[in-house]
VOMAR-595798 format. One record per residue (C-alpha): residue number from 1; residue in one letter; x, y, z. Coordinates in Angstrom, 1 decimal. Layout:
<recs>
REC,nr,rest,u,v,w
REC,NUM,a,X,Y,Z .
...
</recs>
This chain:
<recs>
REC,nr,rest,u,v,w
REC,1,m,23.4,-59.3,-72.7 .
REC,2,k,22.8,-55.7,-71.8 .
REC,3,y,19.1,-55.5,-71.4 .
REC,4,f,19.2,-55.7,-67.6 .
REC,5,l,21.5,-52.7,-67.2 .
REC,6,i,18.9,-50.2,-68.2 .
REC,7,l,18.2,-46.9,-66.4 .
REC,8,p,15.3,-46.9,-63.9 .
REC,9,l,11.9,-45.8,-65.1 .
REC,10,l,11.2,-42.3,-64.0 .
REC,11,s,8.2,-43.3,-62.0 .
REC,12,a,10.3,-45.8,-60.0 .
REC,13,l,13.2,-43.5,-59.3 .
REC,14,p,12.2,-42.4,-55.8 .
REC,15,l,11.5,-46.0,-54.7 .
REC,16,m,14.8,-47.3,-56.0 .
REC,17,a,16.8,-44.4,-54.7 .
REC,18,q,15.3,-44.9,-51.3 .
REC,19,n,15.9,-48.6,-51.2 .
REC,20,r,19.0,-48.7,-53.4 .
REC,21,v,17.9,-51.6,-55.5 .
REC,22,a,18.5,-52.2,-59.2 .
REC,23,a,16.1,-51.1,-61.9 .
REC,24,p,13.6,-53.8,-63.0 .
REC,25,l,14.3,-55.7,-66.2 .
REC,26,e,13.1,-54.3,-69.5 .
REC,27,d,10.0,-56.1,-71.0 .
REC,28,v,11.8,-57.4,-74.1 .
REC,29,n,8.8,-59.6,-75.0 .
REC,30,h,6.4,-56.7,-75.6 .
REC,31,v,3.5,-59.0,-75.4 .
REC,32,v,0.2,-58.1,-73.8 .
REC,33,d,-0.9,-61.3,-71.9 .
REC,34,l,-4.4,-60.9,-70.7 .
REC,35,t,-4.6,-64.1,-68.7 .
REC,36,l,-4.0,-62.4,-65.4 .
REC,37,d,-6.8,-60.0,-66.2 .
REC,38,s,-9.2,-62.9,-66.1 .
REC,39,l,-7.7,-64.7,-63.1 .
REC,40,d,-11.1,-65.8,-61.8 .
REC,41,k,-11.9,-67.5,-65.1 .
REC,42,a,-8.5,-69.0,-65.3 .
REC,43,q,-8.8,-70.5,-61.9 .
REC,44,t,-11.9,-72.4,-62.9 .
REC,45,a,-10.0,-73.8,-65.9 .
REC,46,r,-7.0,-75.0,-63.9 .
REC,47,i,-7.7,-78.2,-61.9 .
REC,48,p,-7.5,-77.8,-58.1 .
REC,49,a,-3.9,-78.3,-57.0 .
REC,50,g,-3.2,-81.9,-56.1 .
REC,51,s,-6.4,-83.3,-57.6 .
REC,52,s,-4.5,-85.4,-60.2 .
REC,53,r,-3.0,-87.5,-57.5 .
REC,54,h,-3.5,-91.3,-57.9 .
REC,55,g,-3.6,-93.0,-54.5 .
REC,56,n,-0.4,-92.4,-52.7 .
REC,57,n,1.6,-91.7,-55.9 .
REC,58,p,3.6,-88.4,-56.1 .
REC,59,v,2.6,-85.5,-58.3 .
REC,60,l,5.0,-83.6,-60.5 .
REC,61,f,3.8,-80.0,-60.2 .
REC,62,l,4.7,-77.5,-63.0 .
REC,63,i,5.1,-73.9,-61.9 .
REC,64,g,5.5,-71.3,-64.6 .
REC,65,n,3.9,-68.8,-66.9 .
REC,66,s,2.4,-68.8,-70.5 .
REC,67,t,5.4,-70.6,-71.9 .
REC,68,m,4.3,-73.5,-69.8 .
REC,69,r,0.5,-73.0,-69.9 .
REC,70,n,-0.7,-70.7,-72.5 .
REC,71,g,-4.0,-68.8,-72.6 .
REC,72,t,-6.8,-68.9,-70.0 .
REC,73,l,-7.8,-72.4,-70.9 .
REC,74,g,-4.4,-73.7,-71.9 .
REC,75,n,-5.8,-75.7,-74.8 .
REC,76,g,-4.3,-74.1,-77.8 .
REC,77,n,-7.4,-72.3,-78.9 .
REC,78,n,-5.2,-69.3,-79.8 .
REC,79,g,-2.7,-71.4,-81.8 .
REC,80,q,-0.2,-71.2,-78.9 .
REC,81,w,0.7,-74.0,-76.5 .
REC,82,g,2.8,-74.1,-73.4 .
REC,83,w,5.1,-77.1,-72.9 .
REC,84,g,3.2,-78.2,-69.8 .
REC,85,f,0.4,-79.4,-72.1 .
REC,86,y,2.7,-82.1,-73.5 .
REC,87,e,4.9,-83.0,-70.6 .
REC,88,h,2.8,-85.9,-69.3 .
REC,89,a,3.7,-87.9,-72.4 .
REC,90,f,7.2,-88.6,-70.9 .
REC,91,w,6.1,-89.9,-67.6 .
REC,92,d,4.7,-93.2,-66.3 .
REC,93,e,1.2,-92.3,-65.1 .
REC,94,n,1.2,-95.5,-63.0 .
REC,95,k,4.0,-94.0,-61.0 .
REC,96,i,3.5,-90.2,-61.1 .
REC,97,t,1.0,-87.6,-62.5 .
REC,98,v,2.1,-84.4,-64.1 .
REC,99,e,0.0,-81.4,-63.0 .
REC,100,n,0.4,-78.2,-65.0 .
REC,101,q,-0.3,-75.4,-62.5 .
REC,102,a,1.3,-72.7,-64.6 .
REC,103,l,-0.7,-69.6,-65.7 .
REC,104,g,0.1,-67.0,-68.3 .
REC,105,g,1.1,-63.6,-67.3 .
REC,106,m,2.7,-64.7,-64.0 .
REC,107,s,6.1,-63.7,-62.7 .
REC,108,s,7.9,-65.4,-59.9 .
REC,109,r,6.6,-62.7,-57.7 .
REC,110,t,2.9,-62.7,-58.7 .
REC,111,y,2.7,-66.5,-58.9 .
REC,112,y,4.2,-66.7,-55.4 .
REC,113,n,1.7,-64.3,-54.0 .
REC,114,k,-1.5,-65.3,-55.9 .
REC,115,l,-1.2,-69.0,-57.0 .
REC,116,w,1.5,-70.6,-54.9 .
REC,117,p,-0.5,-70.7,-51.6 .
REC,118,d,-2.9,-73.3,-53.1 .
REC,119,v,-0.2,-75.4,-54.6 .
REC,120,r,1.8,-75.2,-51.4 .
REC,121,k,-1.2,-76.6,-49.4 .
REC,122,a,-1.5,-79.5,-51.9 .
REC,123,l,2.1,-80.6,-51.6 .
REC,124,r,2.8,-84.0,-50.0 .
REC,125,p,6.0,-85.7,-49.0 .
REC,126,g,7.6,-87.2,-52.1 .
REC,127,d,6.1,-84.8,-54.6 .
REC,128,w,8.2,-83.0,-57.1 .
REC,129,v,8.0,-79.3,-58.2 .
REC,130,i,9.5,-77.9,-61.3 .
REC,131,i,9.9,-74.2,-61.0 .
REC,132,s,10.5,-72.5,-64.4 .
REC,133,i,9.3,-68.9,-64.3 .
REC,134,g,10.8,-65.5,-65.0 .
REC,135,h,9.8,-64.3,-68.4 .
REC,136,n,7.5,-61.7,-66.8 .
REC,137,d,9.7,-60.5,-64.0 .
REC,138,n,10.0,-57.1,-65.6 .
REC,139,g,8.2,-53.8,-65.9 .
REC,140,p,7.3,-51.4,-63.0 .
REC,141,y,7.6,-52.5,-59.4 .
REC,142,d,4.6,-50.6,-58.2 .
REC,143,s,2.1,-50.0,-61.0 .
REC,144,g,0.4,-51.7,-63.9 .
REC,145,r,0.8,-55.4,-63.5 .
REC,146,a,3.4,-54.7,-60.8 .
REC,147,r,5.0,-58.1,-61.4 .
REC,148,a,8.7,-57.2,-61.5 .
REC,149,s,11.1,-58.8,-59.1 .
REC,150,i,14.4,-57.2,-58.3 .
REC,151,p,17.1,-58.5,-60.7 .
REC,152,g,19.7,-60.9,-59.4 .
REC,153,v,20.0,-63.3,-56.5 .
REC,154,g,20.8,-60.9,-53.6 .
REC,155,h,18.8,-60.3,-50.5 .
REC,156,d,17.6,-56.8,-51.4 .
REC,157,s,14.0,-55.9,-50.9 .
REC,158,l,11.7,-53.0,-51.8 .
REC,159,n,8.6,-51.7,-50.0 .
REC,160,v,6.1,-50.5,-52.5 .
REC,161,t,2.5,-49.3,-52.6 .
REC,162,i,0.7,-50.3,-55.8 .
REC,163,k,-0.5,-47.1,-57.3 .
REC,164,e,-3.8,-48.3,-58.7 .
REC,165,t,-4.9,-50.3,-55.6 .
REC,166,g,-3.1,-48.8,-52.7 .
REC,167,v,-1.9,-52.4,-51.7 .
REC,168,k,1.4,-52.4,-49.9 .
REC,169,e,3.9,-55.1,-50.7 .
REC,170,t,7.5,-56.0,-50.1 .
REC,171,v,9.2,-57.0,-53.4 .
REC,172,y,12.2,-59.3,-53.3 .
REC,173,t,14.9,-60.3,-55.7 .
REC,174,y,14.3,-63.0,-58.3 .
REC,175,g,16.7,-65.3,-56.4 .
REC,176,e,14.9,-64.7,-53.1 .
REC,177,y,11.6,-65.8,-54.6 .
REC,178,m,13.3,-69.0,-55.8 .
REC,179,r,14.6,-69.5,-52.2 .
REC,180,r,11.1,-69.1,-50.9 .
REC,181,y,9.7,-71.7,-53.3 .
REC,182,i,12.5,-74.1,-52.3 .
REC,183,n,12.0,-73.6,-48.6 .
REC,184,d,8.2,-74.1,-48.9 .
REC,185,c,8.7,-77.3,-50.9 .
REC,186,r,11.1,-78.6,-48.3 .
REC,187,k,8.8,-77.9,-45.4 .
REC,188,a,6.2,-80.0,-47.1 .
REC,189,g,8.6,-82.8,-47.8 .
REC,190,a,8.5,-82.2,-51.6 .
REC,191,h,11.5,-82.0,-53.9 .
REC,192,p,12.0,-78.7,-55.8 .
REC,193,i,13.8,-78.5,-59.2 .
REC,194,l,14.9,-75.2,-60.6 .
REC,195,m,14.7,-75.1,-64.4 .
REC,196,s,15.8,-72.3,-66.7 .
REC,197,l,13.4,-70.5,-69.0 .
REC,198,t,12.3,-71.5,-72.5 .
REC,199,p,14.2,-69.7,-75.3 .
REC,200,r,12.8,-66.7,-77.1 .
REC,201,d,12.7,-66.2,-80.9 .
REC,202,a,15.7,-63.8,-80.6 .
REC,203,y,19.2,-64.2,-82.0 .
REC,204,d,22.4,-62.8,-80.5 .
REC,205,p,23.8,-60.6,-83.3 .
REC,206,q,27.4,-61.5,-82.3 .
REC,207,t,27.1,-65.2,-82.2 .
REC,208,g,24.1,-65.7,-84.6 .
REC,209,k,22.6,-68.1,-82.0 .
REC,210,i,19.5,-68.0,-79.9 .
REC,211,v,19.8,-65.6,-77.0 .
REC,212,r,20.4,-67.3,-73.6 .
REC,213,k,18.4,-65.7,-70.8 .
REC,214,i,20.3,-64.1,-67.8 .
REC,215,h,17.9,-66.0,-65.5 .
REC,216,t,19.9,-69.1,-66.2 .
REC,217,q,22.9,-67.7,-64.2 .
REC,218,w,20.7,-66.7,-61.4 .
REC,219,l,18.9,-70.0,-61.2 .
REC,220,q,22.2,-71.9,-61.3 .
REC,221,a,23.5,-69.7,-58.4 .
REC,222,v,20.5,-70.3,-56.2 .
REC,223,a,20.4,-74.0,-57.0 .
REC,224,a,24.1,-74.4,-56.0 .
REC,225,e,23.5,-72.3,-52.9 .
REC,226,e,20.5,-74.3,-51.8 .
REC,227,g,21.6,-77.7,-53.0 .
REC,228,v,18.7,-78.4,-55.3 .
REC,229,p,18.8,-79.8,-58.8 .
REC,230,f,19.1,-77.4,-61.8 .
REC,231,i,18.0,-78.3,-65.3 .
REC,232,d,19.1,-75.9,-68.1 .
REC,233,l,16.0,-76.0,-70.3 .
REC,234,n,17.1,-72.7,-72.0 .
REC,235,e,20.3,-74.3,-73.2 .
REC,236,i,18.8,-77.7,-74.2 .
REC,237,s,16.1,-76.1,-76.3 .
REC,238,g,18.3,-73.2,-77.5 .
REC,239,t,20.8,-75.7,-78.9 .
REC,240,k,18.1,-77.5,-80.8 .
REC,241,l,16.8,-74.2,-82.3 .
REC,242,d,20.4,-73.3,-83.2 .
REC,243,g,20.5,-76.4,-85.4 .
REC,244,f,17.4,-75.5,-87.3 .
REC,245,s,17.0,-73.3,-90.4 .
REC,246,k,15.8,-69.8,-89.6 .
REC,247,w,12.5,-70.7,-91.4 .
REC,248,k,12.0,-73.7,-89.1 .
REC,249,e,13.0,-71.9,-85.9 .
REC,250,k,10.3,-69.2,-86.7 .
REC,251,y,7.4,-71.7,-86.8 .
REC,252,y,8.3,-73.1,-83.4 .
REC,253,f,6.8,-69.8,-82.2 .
REC,254,y,3.4,-68.3,-83.1 .
REC,255,q,2.3,-64.7,-83.4 .
REC,256,d,5.1,-63.3,-81.3 .
REC,257,h,8.7,-64.0,-80.1 .
REC,258,i,8.0,-65.8,-76.8 .
REC,259,h,4.9,-68.0,-77.1 .
REC,260,t,5.3,-71.4,-78.8 .
REC,261,s,3.3,-73.2,-81.4 .
REC,262,r,2.7,-76.9,-80.8 .
REC,263,f,6.1,-77.6,-82.4 .
REC,264,g,7.9,-75.4,-79.9 .
REC,265,a,5.8,-76.6,-77.0 .
REC,266,m,6.5,-80.3,-77.8 .
REC,267,m,10.2,-79.5,-78.2 .
REC,268,n,10.4,-77.8,-74.8 .
REC,269,a,8.5,-80.6,-73.1 .
REC,270,r,10.9,-83.2,-74.5 .
REC,271,s,13.9,-81.0,-73.5 .
REC,272,a,12.6,-80.7,-69.9 .
REC,273,a,12.3,-84.5,-69.7 .
REC,274,e,15.7,-85.1,-71.4 .
REC,275,g,17.3,-82.6,-69.1 .
REC,276,i,16.0,-84.5,-66.1 .
REC,277,a,17.0,-87.9,-67.6 .
REC,278,a,20.6,-86.7,-68.4 .
REC,279,s,21.2,-85.1,-65.0 .
REC,280,h,23.9,-86.7,-62.8 .
REC,281,n,22.4,-85.2,-59.6 .
REC,282,p,21.7,-88.2,-57.3 .
REC,283,a,18.7,-86.4,-55.9 .
REC,284,l,16.9,-86.9,-59.2 .
REC,285,k,17.3,-90.7,-59.3 .
REC,286,p,13.9,-91.5,-57.9 .
REC,287,l,12.3,-89.1,-60.4 .
REC,288,q,14.3,-90.5,-63.3 .
REC,289,s,12.9,-93.9,-62.6 .
REC,290,m,9.4,-92.6,-63.4 .
REC,291,l,10.3,-91.4,-66.9 .
REC,292,h,9.4,-93.3,-70.1 .
REC,293,n,9.0,-92.8,-73.8 .
REC,294,l,12.2,-90.7,-74.1 .
REC,295,a,13.7,-92.7,-77.0 .
REC,296,l,13.2,-91.0,-80.3 .
REC,297,p,10.8,-93.0,-82.5 .
REC,298,t,12.4,-94.4,-85.7 .
REC,299,e,11.6,-96.6,-88.6 .
REC,300,p,12.9,-100.2,-88.6 .
REC,301,v,15.0,-99.7,-91.8 .
REC,302,k,17.7,-102.3,-92.3 .
REC,303,r,20.7,-100.4,-93.5 .
REC,304,e,23.5,-101.9,-95.5 .
REC,305,a,27.0,-100.7,-95.5 .
REC,306,g,27.9,-98.3,-98.2 .
REC,307,k,24.3,-97.9,-99.5 .
REC,308,p,22.1,-94.8,-99.1 .
REC,309,v,18.5,-95.3,-98.2 .
REC,310,v,15.8,-94.1,-100.6 .
REC,311,w,12.8,-93.2,-98.5 .
REC,312,f,9.3,-93.2,-100.0 .
REC,313,t,6.7,-91.1,-98.2 .
REC,314,g,3.1,-90.6,-99.3 .
REC,315,d,-0.3,-92.1,-99.4 .
REC,316,s,-2.0,-95.3,-100.8 .
REC,317,t,-0.6,-94.6,-104.3 .
REC,318,v,2.8,-95.1,-102.8 .
REC,319,k,2.0,-97.9,-100.3 .
REC,320,n,-1.1,-100.0,-100.4 .
REC,321,a,-1.9,-103.7,-99.5 .
REC,322,d,0.9,-104.6,-102.0 .
REC,323,k,0.4,-108.4,-101.8 .
REC,324,d,-2.5,-109.7,-104.0 .
REC,325,k,-1.6,-109.6,-107.7 .
REC,326,n,-5.2,-108.6,-108.4 .
REC,327,g,-5.4,-106.1,-105.5 .
REC,328,m,-4.2,-102.5,-105.0 .
REC,329,w,-0.6,-101.6,-105.1 .
REC,330,g,1.5,-98.5,-104.4 .
REC,331,l,4.5,-97.5,-106.6 .
REC,332,g,6.9,-97.9,-103.7 .
REC,333,s,6.3,-101.6,-103.6 .
REC,334,q,7.9,-101.8,-107.1 .
REC,335,a,11.0,-99.7,-106.2 .
REC,336,y,13.4,-102.5,-107.0 .
REC,337,t,12.0,-102.8,-110.5 .
REC,338,v,13.8,-99.6,-111.3 .
REC,339,f,16.4,-99.2,-108.5 .
REC,340,d,19.5,-101.3,-108.2 .
REC,341,s,19.4,-103.2,-104.9 .
REC,342,k,23.2,-103.7,-105.1 .
REC,343,k,23.6,-99.9,-104.8 .
REC,344,v,20.8,-98.6,-102.7 .
REC,345,v,18.3,-99.7,-100.0 .
REC,346,c,14.6,-98.7,-100.7 .
REC,347,y,12.3,-98.2,-97.7 .
REC,348,n,8.6,-97.5,-98.1 .
REC,349,a,7.3,-95.4,-95.2 .
REC,350,a,4.1,-94.2,-96.9 .
REC,351,m,0.7,-95.0,-95.5 .
REC,352,a,-2.7,-95.3,-97.2 .
REC,353,g,-5.2,-92.6,-96.5 .
REC,354,r,-2.7,-90.0,-95.3 .
REC,355,s,-2.3,-86.4,-96.2 .
REC,356,c,0.7,-84.3,-95.4 .
REC,357,r,-1.0,-83.1,-92.3 .
REC,358,t,-2.0,-86.5,-90.9 .
REC,359,f,1.3,-88.1,-91.9 .
REC,360,l,2.9,-85.5,-89.7 .
REC,361,n,0.3,-85.5,-86.9 .
REC,362,e,0.4,-89.3,-86.5 .
REC,363,g,4.2,-89.2,-85.9 .
REC,364,r,5.0,-90.9,-89.2 .
REC,365,w,7.1,-88.1,-90.5 .
REC,366,e,8.9,-87.9,-87.1 .
REC,367,r,9.9,-91.5,-87.4 .
REC,368,v,11.3,-90.9,-90.9 .
REC,369,y,13.0,-87.7,-89.8 .
REC,370,n,14.7,-89.4,-86.9 .
REC,371,s,15.9,-92.2,-89.1 .
REC,372,i,17.3,-90.2,-92.0 .
REC,373,q,21.1,-90.1,-92.3 .
REC,374,p,23.4,-88.0,-94.5 .
REC,375,g,23.5,-89.2,-98.1 .
REC,376,d,19.9,-90.6,-98.0 .
REC,377,y,17.2,-89.5,-100.5 .
REC,378,v,13.7,-88.8,-99.5 .
REC,379,l,10.8,-88.9,-102.0 .
REC,380,i,7.9,-86.7,-100.9 .
REC,381,q,4.6,-87.4,-102.7 .
REC,382,f,1.2,-86.3,-101.4 .
REC,383,g,-2.0,-84.7,-102.7 .
REC,384,h,-4.8,-87.2,-103.0 .
REC,385,n,-6.0,-86.8,-99.5 .
REC,386,d,-5.0,-83.2,-98.8 .
REC,387,i,-8.1,-81.4,-100.2 .
REC,388,g,-10.8,-82.8,-97.9 .
REC,389,p,-12.5,-81.3,-94.8 .
REC,390,i,-10.1,-79.7,-92.3 .
REC,391,d,-12.2,-79.8,-89.1 .
REC,392,h,-14.6,-82.7,-89.6 .
REC,393,d,-14.9,-86.1,-91.2 .
REC,394,k,-11.4,-87.5,-91.5 .
REC,395,e,-9.9,-84.1,-90.6 .
REC,396,r,-7.0,-84.5,-93.0 .
REC,397,g,-7.5,-81.5,-95.3 .
REC,398,e,-5.1,-78.5,-95.4 .
REC,399,i,-5.4,-74.9,-96.6 .
REC,400,p,-5.2,-75.0,-100.4 .
REC,401,g,-2.1,-73.3,-101.8 .
REC,402,a,1.6,-73.1,-101.2 .
REC,403,a,1.8,-69.9,-99.2 .
REC,404,d,3.2,-69.9,-95.6 .
REC,405,t,-0.2,-69.5,-94.1 .
REC,406,c,-2.0,-71.1,-91.2 .
REC,407,h,-5.2,-70.9,-89.2 .
REC,408,v,-6.5,-72.3,-85.9 .
REC,409,y,-9.3,-74.9,-86.4 .
REC,410,r,-11.4,-76.7,-83.8 .
REC,411,s,-12.2,-80.3,-84.4 .
REC,412,k,-16.0,-80.8,-84.6 .
REC,413,t,-15.6,-84.4,-83.3 .
REC,414,k,-12.9,-84.2,-80.7 .
REC,415,g,-13.2,-80.6,-79.6 .
REC,416,t,-9.5,-80.1,-79.7 .
REC,417,y,-7.6,-77.3,-81.5 .
REC,418,e,-5.0,-77.4,-84.2 .
REC,419,l,-2.9,-74.9,-86.1 .
REC,420,v,-3.4,-76.1,-89.7 .
REC,421,y,-1.1,-75.0,-92.5 .
REC,422,s,-1.3,-74.9,-96.3 .
REC,423,f,-0.5,-77.9,-98.4 .
REC,424,g,2.7,-76.3,-99.7 .
REC,425,w,3.8,-75.4,-96.2 .
REC,426,y,3.8,-79.0,-95.1 .
REC,427,l,5.9,-79.9,-98.2 .
REC,428,k,8.3,-77.1,-97.3 .
REC,429,k,8.6,-78.5,-93.8 .
REC,430,f,9.4,-81.9,-95.0 .
REC,431,i,12.0,-80.6,-97.5 .
REC,432,d,13.6,-78.4,-94.8 .
REC,433,d,13.8,-81.3,-92.3 .
REC,434,v,15.4,-83.6,-94.9 .
REC,435,r,18.1,-81.0,-95.7 .
REC,436,e,18.7,-80.5,-92.0 .
REC,437,k,19.7,-84.1,-91.7 .
REC,438,g,22.1,-83.9,-94.6 .
REC,439,a,19.9,-85.9,-97.0 .
REC,440,t,18.4,-84.9,-100.4 .
REC,441,p,14.6,-84.2,-100.6 .
REC,442,i,12.9,-84.9,-103.9 .
REC,443,l,9.4,-83.7,-104.5 .
REC,444,v,7.2,-86.0,-106.6 .
REC,445,s,3.9,-84.9,-108.0 .
REC,446,l,0.8,-87.1,-107.3 .
REC,447,t,-0.2,-89.9,-109.6 .
REC,448,p,-2.9,-89.1,-112.1 .
REC,449,r,-6.5,-90.3,-111.6 .
REC,450,n,-8.4,-92.3,-114.2 .
REC,451,e,-10.7,-89.4,-115.1 .
REC,452,w,-10.9,-88.4,-118.8 .
REC,453,s,-12.1,-85.5,-120.9 .
REC,454,n,-11.9,-85.2,-124.7 .
REC,455,g,-9.6,-88.2,-125.0 .
REC,456,h,-7.1,-86.9,-122.4 .
REC,457,i,-6.6,-88.1,-118.8 .
REC,458,e,-7.2,-85.6,-116.0 .
REC,459,r,-4.4,-83.1,-115.3 .
REC,460,r,-4.4,-81.3,-112.0 .
REC,461,n,-1.9,-78.6,-113.0 .
REC,462,d,-4.0,-75.7,-112.0 .
REC,463,s,-4.1,-76.9,-108.4 .
REC,464,y,-1.6,-79.4,-107.0 .
REC,465,g,0.7,-79.0,-110.0 .
REC,466,k,0.8,-75.2,-109.5 .
REC,467,w,1.4,-75.6,-105.7 .
REC,468,y,4.2,-78.1,-106.3 .
REC,469,r,5.9,-75.7,-108.6 .
REC,470,e,5.5,-72.8,-106.3 .
REC,471,v,7.2,-74.9,-103.5 .
REC,472,v,10.0,-75.9,-105.9 .
REC,473,d,10.5,-72.2,-106.8 .
REC,474,a,10.6,-71.3,-103.1 .
REC,475,t,12.9,-74.1,-102.0 .
REC,476,g,15.0,-75.1,-105.0 .
REC,477,c,14.1,-78.7,-104.3 .
REC,478,e,14.5,-81.4,-107.0 .
REC,479,f,11.1,-82.1,-108.6 .
REC,480,v,9.9,-85.1,-110.5 .
REC,481,d,6.6,-84.3,-112.3 .
REC,482,l,5.4,-87.9,-112.2 .
REC,483,h,1.8,-86.6,-112.6 .
REC,484,n,2.4,-85.4,-116.1 .
REC,485,i,4.9,-88.0,-117.1 .
REC,486,a,2.5,-90.8,-116.3 .
REC,487,a,-0.4,-88.8,-117.8 .
REC,488,d,1.5,-88.5,-121.1 .
REC,489,y,2.0,-92.2,-121.1 .
REC,490,y,-1.8,-92.9,-120.5 .
REC,491,d,-2.8,-90.4,-123.2 .
REC,492,k,-0.5,-92.1,-125.7 .
REC,493,h,-1.2,-95.7,-124.8 .
REC,494,c,-4.8,-95.7,-123.7 .
REC,495,g,-6.8,-92.7,-124.9 .
REC,496,s,-9.8,-93.5,-122.7 .
REC,497,k,-11.0,-94.4,-119.2 .
REC,498,e,-12.0,-97.9,-120.3 .
REC,499,k,-8.6,-98.7,-121.9 .
REC,500,a,-6.7,-97.2,-118.9 .
REC,501,a,-8.8,-99.2,-116.4 .
REC,502,k,-6.2,-102.1,-116.2 .
REC,503,y,-3.8,-99.6,-114.6 .
REC,504,f,-6.2,-98.9,-111.7 .
REC,505,n,-8.0,-101.0,-109.1 .
REC,506,h,-11.1,-100.5,-107.2 .
REC,507,d,-11.6,-96.9,-108.2 .
REC,508,h,-10.1,-94.1,-110.3 .
REC,509,t,-7.2,-93.4,-107.9 .
REC,510,h,-5.7,-96.6,-106.6 .
REC,511,s,-3.2,-98.5,-108.8 .
REC,512,s,-3.2,-102.1,-109.9 .
REC,513,l,0.1,-103.9,-110.0 .
REC,514,l,0.5,-102.9,-113.6 .
REC,515,g,-0.3,-99.3,-112.6 .
REC,516,a,2.2,-99.3,-109.8 .
REC,517,r,4.9,-100.5,-112.1 .
REC,518,t,4.0,-97.9,-114.7 .
REC,519,n,4.1,-95.1,-112.1 .
REC,520,v,7.5,-96.2,-110.7 .
REC,521,r,8.9,-96.2,-114.2 .
REC,522,a,7.6,-92.7,-114.6 .
REC,523,l,9.5,-91.8,-111.5 .
REC,524,a,12.7,-93.3,-112.9 .
REC,525,k,12.2,-91.4,-116.2 .
REC,526,g,11.7,-88.2,-114.2 .
REC,527,l,14.9,-88.7,-112.2 .
REC,528,k,16.8,-89.1,-115.4 .
REC,529,d,15.2,-86.2,-117.1 .
REC,530,i,16.2,-83.8,-114.3 .
REC,531,h,19.7,-85.4,-114.0 .
REC,532,s,19.1,-86.1,-110.3 .
REC,533,p,22.1,-87.6,-108.4 .
REC,534,l,19.6,-90.4,-107.4 .
REC,535,a,19.4,-91.5,-111.1 .
REC,536,k,22.8,-93.2,-110.8 .
REC,537,y,21.2,-95.8,-108.5 .
REC,538,l,18.7,-96.8,-111.2 .
REC,539,k,19.1,-100.0,-113.2 .
</recs>
């Protein structure tokens, strides 16, 4: 990495020549973060330091910048989240509270000068402090944001006068600011932890992997020198990103190359907790005892040796009550009427009422993703619930279409923010995730509804059918057009809504037992028609 060996900025030449210090780091992020410009407003949004404390329990303070707490309010209203927003999920709140005291735009230098004094006053013996800051330690020493620290871990210093304000300040090295945080924590009886930075959306052209930040080396050196724990968040999350497709890695960031979407923020939050849990540093044992929820959630599938699993995902047309012969049934319940149980294990992970978006948001897809093994097959079938309202009512709708598009929406009921994508984008995500795990995704179009016109059952080929095919064209995923296969069957054998009624139950969408068996037979026919490798497991 050569970006820290740049020539000094001309305006800083006299200062650096006089003090013989290195030039500041280049601002490789090229992001204008305006949070610092509204510091007073930001201060009202951040809770007072230490106010989350429960009784005599310790507090885990998070010290960082926008990658830890994004935006003035830190609530994702700009489609970006910092990992501090999600970190509390991994800690037992009956033992410790997680307090995100980060703020966007801060460097180790500006945070220490502007925000650290209040945090320092709130520290109590037994508290913990994660210090993960450095993305903004660049740019001029004495003008503009004036937030650069001197590169490295030495003991150099630089006396500056800020050009715009006339304020005089002594600037220290990055390592020296870390030492100051550490010493302040120790004086208060708190336990400091140095943690490397979050990765950027940047690839090393020589290795093809995510760039590792130079700050990692500096933090390791200071941690060893001072005898404090070090967690390499940069490496843990960087390794995860290296295992993703380039398409997936991109959506872990939003709008630029440094700030994370909720996917990236949630990943970094887990990586931070995992790094602490995996550390062999004995000083972290008390903190490790306060962790929980680190196990990856999975589905309770009962695997059988030598048999791949066929996963069913979708809505109520795939999984319903599935128990009363006169009730509503999903096609997944009838899997073994077409699949050979001696060759394959079928597992129905679908859930009634879900769209792609809610199936993902509720963690259902995560459980499937964590459970998939190489050689498995994953059937992906959504659409009935994906066209409703996005920001009110059941909040399960998505942006119509298959383009890679998204928009920030505010829930009218909960007041929270979400970056919502298109119907096709969610399908692409599922497909990409399955392939990442070495399994085979198969896209299945939605079941037809019992709506008729001119003697033909409804076809939704100008909406969902079109979007399915656009996703197939973009991904090369196997595609079973169950929608039209089943519709052809109903056209031929029914000819009217009244005659087709026996295949449905309760309304025009949900299947009877007969309808579920008809739909799963349409699935089997489609697998054979496209010569899918999964067809060899059919009866």
